[in-house]
C-alpha beads as a LAMMPS data file, in Angstrom:
LAMMPS data file: protein, C-alpha beads

344 atoms
343 bonds

1 atom types
1 bond types

-500.0 500.0 xlo xhi
-500.0 500.0 ylo yhi
-500.0 500.0 zlo zhi

Masses

1 110.0

Atoms # bond

1 1 1 -56.240 -257.319 380.200
2 1 1 -57.634 -258.719 383.783
3 1 1 -59.413 -256.950 386.218
4 1 1 -55.977 -257.191 388.345
5 1 1 -54.049 -255.543 385.851
6 1 1 -56.655 -252.866 385.070
7 1 1 -56.911 -251.924 388.950
8 1 1 -52.865 -251.844 388.941
9 1 1 -52.762 -249.376 386.360
10 1 1 -55.698 -247.209 387.580
11 1 1 -53.427 -247.358 390.819
12 1 1 -50.277 -245.863 389.218
13 1 1 -52.007 -243.470 387.003
14 1 1 -53.593 -241.627 389.919
15 1 1 -50.216 -241.925 391.797
16 1 1 -48.757 -240.214 389.219
17 1 1 -51.282 -237.741 389.247
18 1 1 -50.998 -236.812 392.743
19 1 1 -47.488 -236.148 392.249
20 1 1 -48.236 -233.943 389.419
21 1 1 -50.651 -232.241 391.061
22 1 1 -48.527 -231.704 394.210
23 1 1 -45.965 -230.387 392.016
24 1 1 -48.023 -227.756 390.479
25 1 1 -49.748 -226.754 393.633
26 1 1 -48.474 -223.671 395.984
27 1 1 -46.788 -225.161 399.116
28 1 1 -48.514 -224.601 402.139
29 1 1 -46.780 -223.242 405.631
30 1 1 -49.156 -223.993 408.148
31 1 1 -46.992 -223.454 411.700
32 1 1 -44.061 -221.131 412.220
33 1 1 -42.337 -220.848 415.289
34 1 1 -39.619 -219.769 417.560
35 1 1 -37.412 -221.507 420.760
36 1 1 -38.384 -218.012 421.979
37 1 1 -34.783 -216.518 424.325
38 1 1 -34.166 -214.165 426.892
39 1 1 -31.619 -212.071 425.208
40 1 1 -30.406 -211.542 421.306
41 1 1 -26.766 -211.374 422.326
42 1 1 -23.647 -213.024 420.292
43 1 1 -23.570 -216.697 421.381
44 1 1 -27.241 -216.818 421.623
45 1 1 -29.047 -219.748 419.078
46 1 1 -32.268 -219.339 417.955
47 1 1 -34.245 -222.511 417.456
48 1 1 -36.961 -222.781 414.521
49 1 1 -39.721 -225.305 413.573
50 1 1 -42.074 -225.159 410.428
51 1 1 -44.793 -227.388 409.453
52 1 1 -45.617 -227.648 405.817
53 1 1 -45.800 -228.967 402.465
54 1 1 -43.455 -231.988 402.258
55 1 1 -40.266 -232.605 400.469
56 1 1 -39.630 -229.067 400.174
57 1 1 -36.462 -226.571 400.915
58 1 1 -37.214 -224.873 403.540
59 1 1 -35.233 -221.327 404.595
60 1 1 -35.801 -218.729 407.589
61 1 1 -34.015 -215.308 406.864
62 1 1 -33.656 -212.546 409.894
63 1 1 -33.737 -208.604 409.470
64 1 1 -30.712 -207.628 410.867
65 1 1 -28.523 -210.894 409.657
66 1 1 -26.769 -211.211 405.839
67 1 1 -27.224 -215.497 406.672
68 1 1 -30.080 -217.352 405.702
69 1 1 -30.687 -220.291 407.910
70 1 1 -31.410 -223.640 406.206
71 1 1 -33.957 -225.761 408.192
72 1 1 -33.747 -229.790 407.615
73 1 1 -37.026 -232.099 407.045
74 1 1 -37.206 -234.568 410.343
75 1 1 -39.865 -236.106 409.024
76 1 1 -42.753 -235.458 406.084
77 1 1 -43.782 -231.778 406.172
78 1 1 -41.777 -231.278 409.473
79 1 1 -38.590 -228.888 409.463
80 1 1 -36.321 -227.392 412.046
81 1 1 -32.964 -225.827 412.119
82 1 1 -30.913 -223.594 414.141
83 1 1 -29.245 -219.997 414.028
84 1 1 -26.039 -219.237 416.206
85 1 1 -26.162 -214.726 416.444
86 1 1 -22.926 -213.776 415.384
87 1 1 -20.428 -210.580 416.883
88 1 1 -21.550 -208.974 413.023
89 1 1 -25.464 -209.524 413.449
90 1 1 -28.101 -206.243 414.211
91 1 1 -31.094 -209.010 415.130
92 1 1 -33.633 -206.754 417.437
93 1 1 -36.212 -207.759 419.752
94 1 1 -38.552 -206.653 417.028
95 1 1 -36.332 -207.961 413.690
96 1 1 -39.073 -209.158 411.198
97 1 1 -38.118 -213.448 410.985
98 1 1 -39.256 -214.826 407.312
99 1 1 -39.834 -217.996 406.340
100 1 1 -40.008 -219.586 402.800
101 1 1 -41.187 -223.047 401.964
102 1 1 -40.136 -224.143 398.230
103 1 1 -41.422 -227.219 396.959
104 1 1 -40.608 -228.067 392.725
105 1 1 -40.677 -224.325 391.119
106 1 1 -43.565 -222.978 393.828
107 1 1 -42.993 -221.683 396.860
108 1 1 -44.470 -219.168 400.063
109 1 1 -43.381 -217.286 402.615
110 1 1 -44.828 -216.224 405.853
111 1 1 -43.894 -213.941 408.798
112 1 1 -42.897 -215.165 412.526
113 1 1 -45.769 -214.358 414.676
114 1 1 -43.809 -214.855 417.931
115 1 1 -41.042 -212.483 419.279
116 1 1 -37.787 -213.707 419.411
117 1 1 -37.554 -212.986 423.008
118 1 1 -39.894 -214.201 425.881
119 1 1 -43.034 -212.062 426.883
120 1 1 -40.759 -210.708 430.122
121 1 1 -37.267 -210.244 428.238
122 1 1 -39.355 -208.431 425.039
123 1 1 -41.825 -205.873 427.433
124 1 1 -37.942 -204.608 429.134
125 1 1 -36.580 -204.319 425.760
126 1 1 -39.396 -202.427 424.073
127 1 1 -39.402 -200.119 427.049
128 1 1 -36.129 -199.592 426.668
129 1 1 -36.209 -198.876 423.124
130 1 1 -39.191 -196.448 423.775
131 1 1 -38.179 -192.948 424.246
132 1 1 -39.736 -191.044 427.067
133 1 1 -43.090 -188.996 425.941
134 1 1 -43.144 -185.341 425.834
135 1 1 -45.967 -182.864 425.802
136 1 1 -45.384 -179.897 423.641
137 1 1 -48.624 -178.340 424.672
138 1 1 -51.479 -178.289 427.128
139 1 1 -54.789 -175.702 426.708
140 1 1 -58.056 -175.894 428.162
141 1 1 -61.148 -174.123 427.355
142 1 1 -63.925 -172.936 429.559
143 1 1 -66.760 -171.063 430.320
144 1 1 -69.177 -170.636 433.559
145 1 1 -67.930 -173.517 436.305
146 1 1 -71.098 -174.491 436.902
147 1 1 -72.913 -177.825 436.787
148 1 1 -73.639 -178.567 433.076
149 1 1 -71.202 -176.716 431.475
150 1 1 -68.355 -178.162 429.752
151 1 1 -64.522 -177.968 430.039
152 1 1 -62.259 -179.024 426.727
153 1 1 -58.668 -179.971 427.012
154 1 1 -56.123 -180.162 424.091
155 1 1 -53.035 -181.601 424.418
156 1 1 -49.910 -182.145 421.926
157 1 1 -47.130 -184.550 422.403
158 1 1 -45.866 -187.720 421.010
159 1 1 -47.931 -189.531 419.295
160 1 1 -49.056 -193.167 419.934
161 1 1 -49.426 -192.729 423.586
162 1 1 -52.412 -192.919 426.149
163 1 1 -53.513 -189.385 427.781
164 1 1 -55.237 -189.194 430.559
165 1 1 -56.084 -186.120 432.714
166 1 1 -57.441 -185.055 436.144
167 1 1 -59.294 -181.989 437.628
168 1 1 -58.945 -180.364 441.213
169 1 1 -62.435 -180.053 442.558
170 1 1 -63.611 -183.541 441.104
171 1 1 -62.680 -187.109 441.374
172 1 1 -62.946 -188.136 437.720
173 1 1 -60.176 -189.237 435.439
174 1 1 -60.893 -187.811 432.199
175 1 1 -59.405 -190.309 428.934
176 1 1 -58.256 -188.092 425.914
177 1 1 -58.726 -189.575 422.610
178 1 1 -56.084 -188.976 420.100
179 1 1 -57.879 -187.280 417.069
180 1 1 -54.822 -186.775 415.221
181 1 1 -51.351 -187.884 415.178
182 1 1 -49.777 -186.519 418.265
183 1 1 -53.205 -184.584 419.443
184 1 1 -54.844 -185.518 422.227
185 1 1 -58.634 -183.532 422.790
186 1 1 -61.590 -184.585 425.200
187 1 1 -64.058 -182.592 427.364
188 1 1 -65.724 -182.990 430.846
189 1 1 -69.144 -181.947 431.466
190 1 1 -69.379 -180.642 435.324
191 1 1 -71.214 -181.936 437.773
192 1 1 -73.694 -180.239 440.246
193 1 1 -71.369 -181.860 443.164
194 1 1 -68.352 -180.915 441.391
195 1 1 -66.315 -177.889 443.241
196 1 1 -64.389 -176.807 440.412
197 1 1 -62.984 -172.811 439.885
198 1 1 -60.876 -171.151 437.999
199 1 1 -58.038 -171.866 440.671
200 1 1 -58.532 -175.614 439.920
201 1 1 -55.317 -177.717 438.314
202 1 1 -55.843 -179.732 435.426
203 1 1 -52.943 -182.512 434.951
204 1 1 -52.437 -184.195 432.202
205 1 1 -50.189 -187.253 431.884
206 1 1 -48.727 -189.101 428.685
207 1 1 -48.073 -192.898 428.999
208 1 1 -45.899 -194.479 426.349
209 1 1 -44.106 -197.859 426.632
210 1 1 -44.276 -197.752 430.324
211 1 1 -43.187 -194.326 430.363
212 1 1 -44.956 -191.061 431.806
213 1 1 -44.659 -187.470 431.772
214 1 1 -46.810 -184.968 433.555
215 1 1 -48.167 -181.245 432.671
216 1 1 -50.117 -179.422 434.945
217 1 1 -51.953 -175.757 434.909
218 1 1 -54.785 -173.899 436.400
219 1 1 -58.046 -173.758 434.088
220 1 1 -57.514 -170.096 434.356
221 1 1 -53.869 -169.714 433.068
222 1 1 -52.780 -169.391 429.420
223 1 1 -51.655 -172.414 427.589
224 1 1 -48.503 -174.537 428.421
225 1 1 -45.901 -175.597 425.985
226 1 1 -43.217 -177.002 428.216
227 1 1 -40.879 -178.493 425.570
228 1 1 -40.582 -175.139 423.691
229 1 1 -40.233 -173.161 426.978
230 1 1 -37.158 -175.705 428.461
231 1 1 -35.486 -175.926 424.747
232 1 1 -35.638 -171.419 424.599
233 1 1 -34.056 -171.690 428.126
234 1 1 -31.244 -173.609 427.208
235 1 1 -28.225 -172.153 425.427
236 1 1 -26.283 -174.927 424.645
237 1 1 -29.172 -177.189 423.710
238 1 1 -29.832 -177.821 420.132
239 1 1 -30.718 -180.698 417.425
240 1 1 -27.622 -182.444 415.648
241 1 1 -27.401 -181.787 411.978
242 1 1 -24.735 -184.167 411.277
243 1 1 -22.128 -186.661 412.344
244 1 1 -19.076 -187.379 410.150
245 1 1 -16.763 -189.792 410.783
246 1 1 -13.191 -188.571 410.192
247 1 1 -10.308 -190.794 409.848
248 1 1 -7.245 -189.429 411.247
249 1 1 -3.333 -191.047 411.003
250 1 1 -2.147 -191.720 414.841
251 1 1 0.815 -189.915 416.133
252 1 1 4.162 -191.488 414.972
253 1 1 6.554 -192.133 418.249
254 1 1 9.897 -193.281 418.269
255 1 1 9.672 -196.924 417.799
256 1 1 8.883 -196.766 413.872
257 1 1 11.619 -194.314 413.133
258 1 1 14.440 -196.552 415.356
259 1 1 13.439 -199.814 413.332
260 1 1 13.441 -198.402 410.504
261 1 1 16.441 -196.492 410.525
262 1 1 18.216 -199.269 411.780
263 1 1 16.626 -201.515 408.935
264 1 1 18.064 -198.821 406.261
265 1 1 21.430 -198.282 407.533
266 1 1 22.022 -202.199 407.326
267 1 1 20.492 -201.633 403.887
268 1 1 22.960 -198.554 403.185
269 1 1 26.036 -200.600 404.624
270 1 1 25.551 -203.911 402.191
271 1 1 25.057 -201.592 398.958
272 1 1 28.071 -198.805 399.754
273 1 1 31.683 -199.605 399.629
274 1 1 34.729 -197.258 401.344
275 1 1 33.032 -193.699 401.833
276 1 1 30.094 -194.309 399.754
277 1 1 29.277 -197.249 402.246
278 1 1 29.173 -194.360 405.128
279 1 1 27.457 -192.227 403.008
280 1 1 24.763 -195.023 401.660
281 1 1 24.856 -196.090 405.604
282 1 1 23.345 -192.259 406.504
283 1 1 21.140 -191.749 403.613
284 1 1 19.892 -195.044 404.538
285 1 1 19.211 -194.691 407.944
286 1 1 17.313 -191.510 407.228
287 1 1 15.474 -192.590 404.947
288 1 1 14.258 -195.774 406.937
289 1 1 13.376 -193.451 409.722
290 1 1 11.264 -191.558 407.550
291 1 1 9.329 -194.550 406.224
292 1 1 9.250 -196.413 409.646
293 1 1 7.372 -193.088 411.126
294 1 1 5.091 -193.265 407.967
295 1 1 4.278 -196.631 408.074
296 1 1 3.710 -196.657 412.023
297 1 1 1.275 -193.295 411.544
298 1 1 -0.402 -195.335 409.249
299 1 1 -0.527 -198.698 411.258
300 1 1 -1.584 -196.323 413.849
301 1 1 -5.103 -194.416 411.887
302 1 1 -7.715 -193.701 414.260
303 1 1 -11.268 -192.368 414.185
304 1 1 -12.951 -189.410 415.058
305 1 1 -16.522 -188.194 415.331
306 1 1 -17.326 -184.416 414.449
307 1 1 -21.034 -183.936 415.584
308 1 1 -22.586 -180.487 413.770
309 1 1 -24.930 -179.184 416.235
310 1 1 -27.795 -176.140 415.436
311 1 1 -28.539 -174.904 418.549
312 1 1 -31.931 -172.932 419.527
313 1 1 -30.216 -169.761 418.815
314 1 1 -29.539 -170.229 415.239
315 1 1 -25.767 -170.987 415.761
316 1 1 -24.415 -173.862 414.381
317 1 1 -21.364 -175.258 416.205
318 1 1 -19.040 -179.027 415.783
319 1 1 -17.998 -180.673 418.566
320 1 1 -15.139 -183.565 418.082
321 1 1 -15.612 -187.034 419.908
322 1 1 -12.501 -189.327 420.164
323 1 1 -15.400 -192.366 420.387
324 1 1 -18.446 -192.726 418.886
325 1 1 -21.263 -190.428 420.777
326 1 1 -24.411 -192.978 419.646
327 1 1 -26.079 -189.738 418.064
328 1 1 -28.351 -189.328 415.190
329 1 1 -29.615 -186.669 413.256
330 1 1 -32.165 -184.961 413.987
331 1 1 -31.850 -185.597 417.534
332 1 1 -32.359 -183.409 420.643
333 1 1 -29.066 -182.471 422.335
334 1 1 -27.179 -180.570 424.525
335 1 1 -23.643 -179.474 425.188
336 1 1 -22.245 -180.283 428.418
337 1 1 -18.274 -179.758 429.339
338 1 1 -17.527 -179.801 425.361
339 1 1 -19.380 -183.344 424.551
340 1 1 -22.886 -183.181 422.644
341 1 1 -25.202 -185.413 424.829
342 1 1 -28.717 -186.615 424.270
343 1 1 -31.155 -184.253 425.738
344 1 1 -34.402 -186.618 425.143

Bonds

1 1 1 2
2 1 2 3
3 1 3 4
4 1 4 5
5 1 5 6
6 1 6 7
7 1 7 8
8 1 8 9
9 1 9 10
10 1 10 11
11 1 11 12
12 1 12 13
13 1 13 14
14 1 14 15
15 1 15 16
16 1 16 17
17 1 17 18
18 1 18 19
19 1 19 20
20 1 20 21
21 1 21 22
22 1 22 23
23 1 23 24
24 1 24 25
25 1 25 26
26 1 26 27
27 1 27 28
28 1 28 29
29 1 29 30
30 1 30 31
31 1 31 32
32 1 32 33
33 1 33 34
34 1 34 35
35 1 35 36
36 1 36 37
37 1 37 38
38 1 38 39
39 1 39 40
40 1 40 41
41 1 41 42
42 1 42 43
43 1 43 44
44 1 44 45
45 1 45 46
46 1 46 47
47 1 47 48
48 1 48 49
49 1 49 50
50 1 50 51
51 1 51 52
52 1 52 53
53 1 53 54
54 1 54 55
55 1 55 56
56 1 56 57
57 1 57 58
58 1 58 59
59 1 59 60
60 1 60 61
61 1 61 62
62 1 62 63
63 1 63 64
64 1 64 65
65 1 65 66
66 1 66 67
67 1 67 68
68 1 68 69
69 1 69 70
70 1 70 71
71 1 71 72
72 1 72 73
73 1 73 74
74 1 74 75
75 1 75 76
76 1 76 77
77 1 77 78
78 1 78 79
79 1 79 80
80 1 80 81
81 1 81 82
82 1 82 83
83 1 83 84
84 1 84 85
85 1 85 86
86 1 86 87
87 1 87 88
88 1 88 89
89 1 89 90
90 1 90 91
91 1 91 92
92 1 92 93
93 1 93 94
94 1 94 95
95 1 95 96
96 1 96 97
97 1 97 98
98 1 98 99
99 1 99 100
100 1 100 101
101 1 101 102
102 1 102 103
103 1 103 104
104 1 104 105
105 1 105 106
106 1 106 107
107 1 107 108
108 1 108 109
109 1 109 110
110 1 110 111
111 1 111 112
112 1 112 113
113 1 113 114
114 1 114 115
115 1 115 116
116 1 116 117
117 1 117 118
118 1 118 119
119 1 119 120
120 1 120 121
121 1 121 122
122 1 122 123
123 1 123 124
124 1 124 125
125 1 125 126
126 1 126 127
127 1 127 128
128 1 128 129
129 1 129 130
130 1 130 131
131 1 131 132
132 1 132 133
133 1 133 134
134 1 134 135
135 1 135 136
136 1 136 137
137 1 137 138
138 1 138 139
139 1 139 140
140 1 140 141
141 1 141 142
142 1 142 143
143 1 143 144
144 1 144 145
145 1 145 146
146 1 146 147
147 1 147 148
148 1 148 149
149 1 149 150
150 1 150 151
151 1 151 152
152 1 152 153
153 1 153 154
154 1 154 155
155 1 155 156
156 1 156 157
157 1 157 158
158 1 158 159
159 1 159 160
160 1 160 161
161 1 161 162
162 1 162 163
163 1 163 164
164 1 164 165
165 1 165 166
166 1 166 167
167 1 167 168
168 1 168 169
169 1 169 170
170 1 170 171
171 1 171 172
172 1 172 173
173 1 173 174
174 1 174 175
175 1 175 176
176 1 176 177
177 1 177 178
178 1 178 179
179 1 179 180
180 1 180 181
181 1 181 182
182 1 182 183
183 1 183 184
184 1 184 185
185 1 185 186
186 1 186 187
187 1 187 188
188 1 188 189
189 1 189 190
190 1 190 191
191 1 191 192
192 1 192 193
193 1 193 194
194 1 194 195
195 1 195 196
196 1 196 197
197 1 197 198
198 1 198 199
199 1 199 200
200 1 200 201
201 1 201 202
202 1 202 203
203 1 203 204
204 1 204 205
205 1 205 206
206 1 206 207
207 1 207 208
208 1 208 209
209 1 209 210
210 1 210 211
211 1 211 212
212 1 212 213
213 1 213 214
214 1 214 215
215 1 215 216
216 1 216 217
217 1 217 218
218 1 218 219
219 1 219 220
220 1 220 221
221 1 221 222
222 1 222 223
223 1 223 224
224 1 224 225
225 1 225 226
226 1 226 227
227 1 227 228
228 1 228 229
229 1 229 230
230 1 230 231
231 1 231 232
232 1 232 233
233 1 233 234
234 1 234 235
235 1 235 236
236 1 236 237
237 1 237 238
238 1 238 239
239 1 239 240
240 1 240 241
241 1 241 242
242 1 242 243
243 1 243 244
244 1 244 245
245 1 245 246
246 1 246 247
247 1 247 248
248 1 248 249
249 1 249 250
250 1 250 251
251 1 251 252
252 1 252 253
253 1 253 254
254 1 254 255
255 1 255 256
256 1 256 257
257 1 257 258
258 1 258 259
259 1 259 260
260 1 260 261
261 1 261 262
262 1 262 263
263 1 263 264
264 1 264 265
265 1 265 266
266 1 266 267
267 1 267 268
268 1 268 269
269 1 269 270
270 1 270 271
271 1 271 272
272 1 272 273
273 1 273 274
274 1 274 275
275 1 275 276
276 1 276 277
277 1 277 278
278 1 278 279
279 1 279 280
280 1 280 281
281 1 281 282
282 1 282 283
283 1 283 284
284 1 284 285
285 1 285 286
286 1 286 287
287 1 287 288
288 1 288 289
289 1 289 290
290 1 290 291
291 1 291 292
292 1 292 293
293 1 293 294
294 1 294 295
295 1 295 296
296 1 296 297
297 1 297 298
298 1 298 299
299 1 299 300
300 1 300 301
301 1 301 302
302 1 302 303
303 1 303 304
304 1 304 305
305 1 305 306
306 1 306 307
307 1 307 308
308 1 308 309
309 1 309 310
310 1 310 311
311 1 311 312
312 1 312 313
313 1 313 314
314 1 314 315
315 1 315 316
316 1 316 317
317 1 317 318
318 1 318 319
319 1 319 320
320 1 320 321
321 1 321 322
322 1 322 323
323 1 323 324
324 1 324 325
325 1 325 326
326 1 326 327
327 1 327 328
328 1 328 329
329 1 329 330
330 1 330 331
331 1 331 332
332 1 332 333
333 1 333 334
334 1 334 335
335 1 335 336
336 1 336 337
337 1 337 338
338 1 338 339
339 1 339 340
340 1 340 341
341 1 341 342
342 1 342 343
343 1 343 344
């Protein structure tokens, strides 16, 4: 065999080996991006791009959608595709988006590191979805209010927030640390130049998602529990125990009865003879009217929402709504003018 033939055989062998090696290696996703949008409304198009191992099959799935998006390989290792949101999709600003790249019998996945929305739109959506924080408890402990002595603070409320405190008689802003979920603690050592008295007012602030809540108390006052006090003072306030959707047949009108009666009379006229025809016509009209009313009742089926609330007094009350009130189990609510509304 000549050197040329030997060289060609080696090249072919190396190519075959490289192909087998690639087929046996787990594919790699290098980048996965989305063209960010200003809103996630029906009709919005989401464009995805992926770069990774070539000659594979790339798909994208979104939490809130049952459809998978297949990306096309536009050039070696570069995949792109788009998905248009439909009216049944429930894709949210914080929905997880996954990409899967499959080559032969191997596959790899990655999660989108970007937000689907632009920075400003995502910030607005996050703020809208974040509930206003609450402070359930605010207490202080202090001894002698002179230089070198310490005042401790305890705040309980919404977890994951930023807690700060100001104190009359000093210009200090005191940051409280979240020592456990929903419990914030901190201390302040009094400076000799401070003018702190027992009547000095401490004000704590919880901030979460751009929303804040404040509670104040004098150092000498007992610990305050603002949310408990507010709930106890509200006779019509409580917690949702259940929301049940009830299917209700609509009230039948005269249209169905008349239409059914006419159809029944015609049928009775066709099958009766002589006096029998008259009787059949009457029976047909009566039966047709009944059937028409029943059909109309089925067509006019409607939904009712029964919201059961356990009030803070301990009593349980069920309120009927003609439309979905948008409430969920465990939500704080109040009953206003015969309707259950959120009491966040």
